C-alpha positions in Angstrom: -91.8 171.9 67.8 -93.2 170.3 64.7 -95.0 172.3 62.1 -98.4 171.0 63.1 -98.0 172.2 66.6 -96.6 175.5 65.4 -99.5 176.0 63.1 -102.0 175.3 65.9 -100.5 178.2 67.8 -101.5 180.6 64.9 -104.5 179.0 63.3 -107.4 176.7 64.3 -106.6 173.3 62.6 -109.5 171.4 61.2 -109.4 167.8 59.9 -110.8 167.2 56.5 -112.0 163.6 56.6 -114.9 161.2 57.1 -112.4 158.7 58.7 -113.0 159.7 62.3 -110.7 157.0 63.6 -107.7 159.0 62.4 -108.8 162.1 64.3 -107.3 161.2 67.7 -103.7 161.2 66.4 -103.8 164.9 65.2 -106.1 166.5 67.8 -107.9 169.0 65.5 -110.3 171.5 66.9 -113.0 171.0 64.2 -113.7 168.6 61.4 -115.3 168.9 58.0 -116.9 166.2 55.8 -118.5 166.1 52.4 -120.3 163.5 50.3 -117.1 162.3 48.7 -115.3 161.8 52.0 -118.3 159.9 53.5 -118.5 157.7 50.3 -114.8 156.9 50.7 -115.2 156.1 54.4 -118.2 153.7 54.1 -116.4 151.6 51.5 -113.8 150.8 54.2 -114.4 147.7 56.4 -114.2 149.9 59.5 -117.1 152.1 58.5 -119.3 149.8 56.3 -121.4 148.8 59.4 -122.4 152.4 59.9 -124.1 152.5 56.5 -125.8 149.1 57.1 -127.0 150.2 60.5 -128.5 153.5 59.1 -130.3 151.6 56.3 -131.6 148.9 58.6 -132.9 151.4 61.2 -134.6 153.6 58.8 -135.7 151.2 56.0 -138.8 152.5 54.4 -137.9 156.2 54.9 -137.2 158.4 51.9 -133.7 157.9 50.5 -132.7 161.5 51.1 -133.7 161.2 54.8 -131.6 158.0 55.2 -128.7 159.8 53.6 -129.0 162.7 56.1 -129.3 160.3 59.0 -126.0 158.6 57.8 -124.3 162.0 57.5 -125.4 162.9 61.0 -124.2 159.5 62.4 -120.8 160.3 61.0 -121.0 163.8 62.5 -121.9 162.4 65.9 -119.0 160.0 65.9 -116.7 162.9 65.0 -118.1 165.2 67.7 -117.4 162.5 70.3 -113.7 162.9 69.5 -113.1 166.6 68.7 -113.8 169.5 71.0 -115.2 171.9 68.4 -117.6 171.8 65.4 -118.3 169.4 62.5 -119.4 170.6 59.1 -122.2 168.5 57.4 -123.1 169.1 53.8 -126.4 169.7 52.2 -127.0 167.5 49.1 -125.2 169.2 46.2 -128.2 168.6 43.9 -129.9 171.3 45.8 -127.3 173.9 45.0 -129.6 176.1 43.0 -132.7 175.7 45.2 -132.8 178.2 48.1 -135.9 176.9 49.8 -134.9 173.2 49.5 -131.4 174.0 50.9 -133.0 175.8 53.9 -135.3 172.9 54.6 -132.5 170.3 54.4 -130.3 172.4 56.7 -133.1 172.6 59.2 -133.6 168.9 59.0 -129.9 168.1 59.6 -129.9 170.3 62.7 -133.1 168.6 63.9 -131.5 165.2 63.4 -128.4 166.4 65.4 -130.7 167.8 68.1 -132.4 164.4 68.4 -129.0 162.9 69.1 -128.3 165.5 71.9 -126.0 167.7 69.8 -126.3 171.4 70.2 -126.7 173.4 67.0 -123.6 175.5 67.9 -121.5 172.4 67.3 -122.7 171.9 63.7 -122.0 174.0 60.6 -124.3 173.3 57.6 -122.2 173.2 54.5 -123.7 174.8 51.4 -122.3 175.5 47.9 -121.4 179.1 47.3 -123.9 179.7 44.5 -126.1 182.7 44.6 -129.0 180.5 45.8 -126.8 178.8 48.3 -125.7 182.1 49.8 -129.3 183.3 50.1 -130.2 180.0 51.8 -127.3 180.4 54.2 -128.5 183.9 55.1 -131.9 182.5 56.0 -130.4 179.7 58.0 -128.2 182.2 59.9 -131.2 184.3 60.8 -132.7 181.1 62.3 -129.6 180.6 64.5 -128.2 177.8 62.3 -124.6 178.3 61.4 -123.3 177.7 57.9 -120.1 176.9 56.1 -120.1 178.1 52.5 -118.1 175.7 50.4 -116.9 175.4 46.8 -115.7 179.0 47.0 -113.2 180.0 44.4 -113.7 183.8 43.8 -113.6 187.1 45.5 -117.2 187.9 44.6 -118.4 184.7 46.3 -116.6 185.7 49.4 -118.0 189.3 49.4 -121.5 187.9 49.0 -121.0 185.5 51.8 -119.7 188.3 54.1 -122.8 190.4 53.2 -125.0 187.4 54.1 -123.3 187.2 57.5 -122.5 183.5 57.1 -120.5 181.9 59.9 -117.6 180.6 57.8 -116.4 180.2 54.3 -114.1 177.5 52.8 -112.1 178.9 49.9 -110.5 176.0 47.9 -106.8 176.6 47.6 -105.8 173.4 45.8 -108.5 173.4 43.2 -107.6 177.0 42.2 -104.0 175.8 41.9 -105.0 172.9 39.8 -106.9 175.1 37.3 -104.1 177.5 36.8 -101.5 174.8 36.5 -103.6 172.9 33.9 -104.4 176.2 32.1 -100.7 177.1 31.8 -99.7 173.7 30.6 -96.0 173.4 29.7 -95.5 177.1 30.6 -96.3 176.5 34.3 -93.4 177.4 36.6 -93.9 175.5 39.8 -91.2 177.4 41.7 -92.5 180.8 40.7 -96.1 179.8 41.6 -95.5 178.2 45.0 -95.8 179.5 48.6 -97.1 183.1 48.8 -97.3 183.2 44.9 -99.5 180.1 44.6 -102.8 181.3 42.9 -104.9 179.5 45.5 -102.9 181.1 48.4 -103.2 184.5 46.8 -107.0 184.1 46.6 -107.4 183.3 50.2 -105.0 186.1 51.3 -107.2 188.6 49.3 -110.3 187.4 51.0 -108.8 187.3 54.4 -107.4 190.8 54.1 -110.7 192.2 52.8 -112.7 190.7 55.7 -110.3 191.9 58.3 -110.0 195.4 56.7 -113.8 195.9 56.8 -114.5 194.0 60.1 -116.5 191.2 58.4 -117.0 188.6 61.1 -117.3 185.6 58.8 -114.5 183.1 59.5 -112.1 182.2 56.7 -111.1 178.6 56.5 -108.6 177.7 53.7 -109.4 174.2 52.3 -108.5 171.7 49.6 -104.7 171.7 49.9 -102.3 169.9 47.6 -99.1 170.3 49.6 -97.8 171.6 52.9 -96.3 174.7 51.3 -99.8 176.0 50.6 -100.7 175.4 54.2 -97.7 177.1 55.7 -98.2 180.1 53.4 -101.5 180.7 55.0 -100.4 180.3 58.7 -102.4 182.8 60.7 -105.6 182.3 58.7 -108.7 181.9 60.9 -108.9 178.2 60.2 -107.3 175.7 57.8 -109.0 172.3 57.0 -106.4 169.7 56.2 -106.5 166.1 55.1 -104.9 163.4 57.3 -102.0 162.8 55.0 -101.0 166.4 55.0 -101.5 166.6 58.8 -99.1 163.7 59.1 -96.5 165.5 56.9 -96.8 168.7 59.1 -96.4 166.6 62.2 -93.3 165.0 60.8 -91.6 168.3 59.8 -89.4 170.4 62.1 -89.0 173.2 59.6 -89.7 176.6 61.1 -93.1 178.1 60.6 -94.0 181.8 60.9 -97.2 183.8 60.6 -98.1 184.6 57.0 -101.5 186.3 57.5 -102.0 189.1 60.1 -105.4 190.5 60.9 -104.0 193.7 62.5 -101.8 194.5 59.4 -104.8 193.7 57.1 -106.9 196.2 59.0 -104.7 199.0 57.9 -104.7 198.2 54.2 -106.0 200.7 51.7 -108.9 198.8 50.2 -112.2 199.8 48.7 -115.4 198.2 49.9 -117.3 196.1 47.3 -120.9 195.0 47.2 -122.9 192.8 44.7 -126.6 192.5 43.9 -127.7 189.3 42.2 -126.9 190.5 38.7 -123.6 191.9 39.7 -122.6 188.7 41.5 -123.6 186.5 38.5 -121.6 188.8 36.1 -118.5 188.9 38.3 -118.6 185.1 38.7 -119.1 184.7 34.9 -116.0 186.9 34.3 -113.9 184.5 36.4 -113.5 181.5 34.2 -111.6 179.5 36.8 -114.3 180.1 39.5 -117.2 179.4 37.1 -115.6 176.1 35.9 -114.5 174.9 39.3 -117.8 175.7 41.0 -119.8 173.8 38.4 -117.3 170.9 38.4 -117.4 170.7 42.2 -121.2 170.6 42.3 -121.2 167.9 39.7 -118.6 165.8 41.5 -120.4 166.0 44.8 -123.7 165.1 43.1 -122.2 162.1 41.5 -120.8 160.8 44.8 -124.2 161.4 46.5 -125.8 159.2 43.8 -123.1 156.5 44.5 -123.8 156.7 48.2 -127.5 156.3 47.5 -126.8 153.2 45.4 -124.8 151.7 48.2 -127.6 152.4 50.6 -130.1 150.7 48.3 -127.9 147.7 48.0 -127.3 147.4 51.8 
């Protein structure tokens, strides 16, 4: 059995791509997208017609609506291939606006509904800012499921659990990147890999806390740099993996064993934690890595959203 098949026996495997033509080869359950992945896809000859079609059909509409319709078009194409859910992201420029995020999430679900897609098959992706988490709590109360992304810290995960969001996406690779860059020449790759990888350790802490206190929010490790980070999280609720790493897992016959265990986590001696807004903001501020990576991630997604808009205006 290859590692990908072994992983699927322990964890729900999710494809992290806008390139839906690759999905059939790996048979993931779910798929995730973001503005950067969609931007990358529409610049390929196979997908450029989707952008042209969306612009032609909705010319004259506000640019943000055309953008959402393009995202939904990709989501529908993905849902025709996979059995599970697709994650579609709210514009990162709304990351600090609770009301606007709620409105955009509702519109995305309405656009999917118009295409005959049940809301249970869609997760609205929202940045894990305080405002984003409050927006997700409102959306969840309306029966709209959410995926809280750009999550780098324990305090973000605790707040998401308290908001009863459907799923969180802690970013393993970007945490690893920060610590590696911060350490510079002192970085010891061997000592900081596998279970000792800082990104892996972050997800393990969150997973164990959720399972210990019966928090129903799903944990989906994301943003992987290598297969070692993935195999070190085997047993996590879900893992979203890029096509190139899915291919490497499928090509490997190395044994794979469960690394995260919900039953064992339920017996751990942990103290419950809760945050109000001031406590959350202070805890996030105290975590230099999370503060920097959250801000950087929002900026990068916003830049790619602008690039996508420019492509639409030129189409």
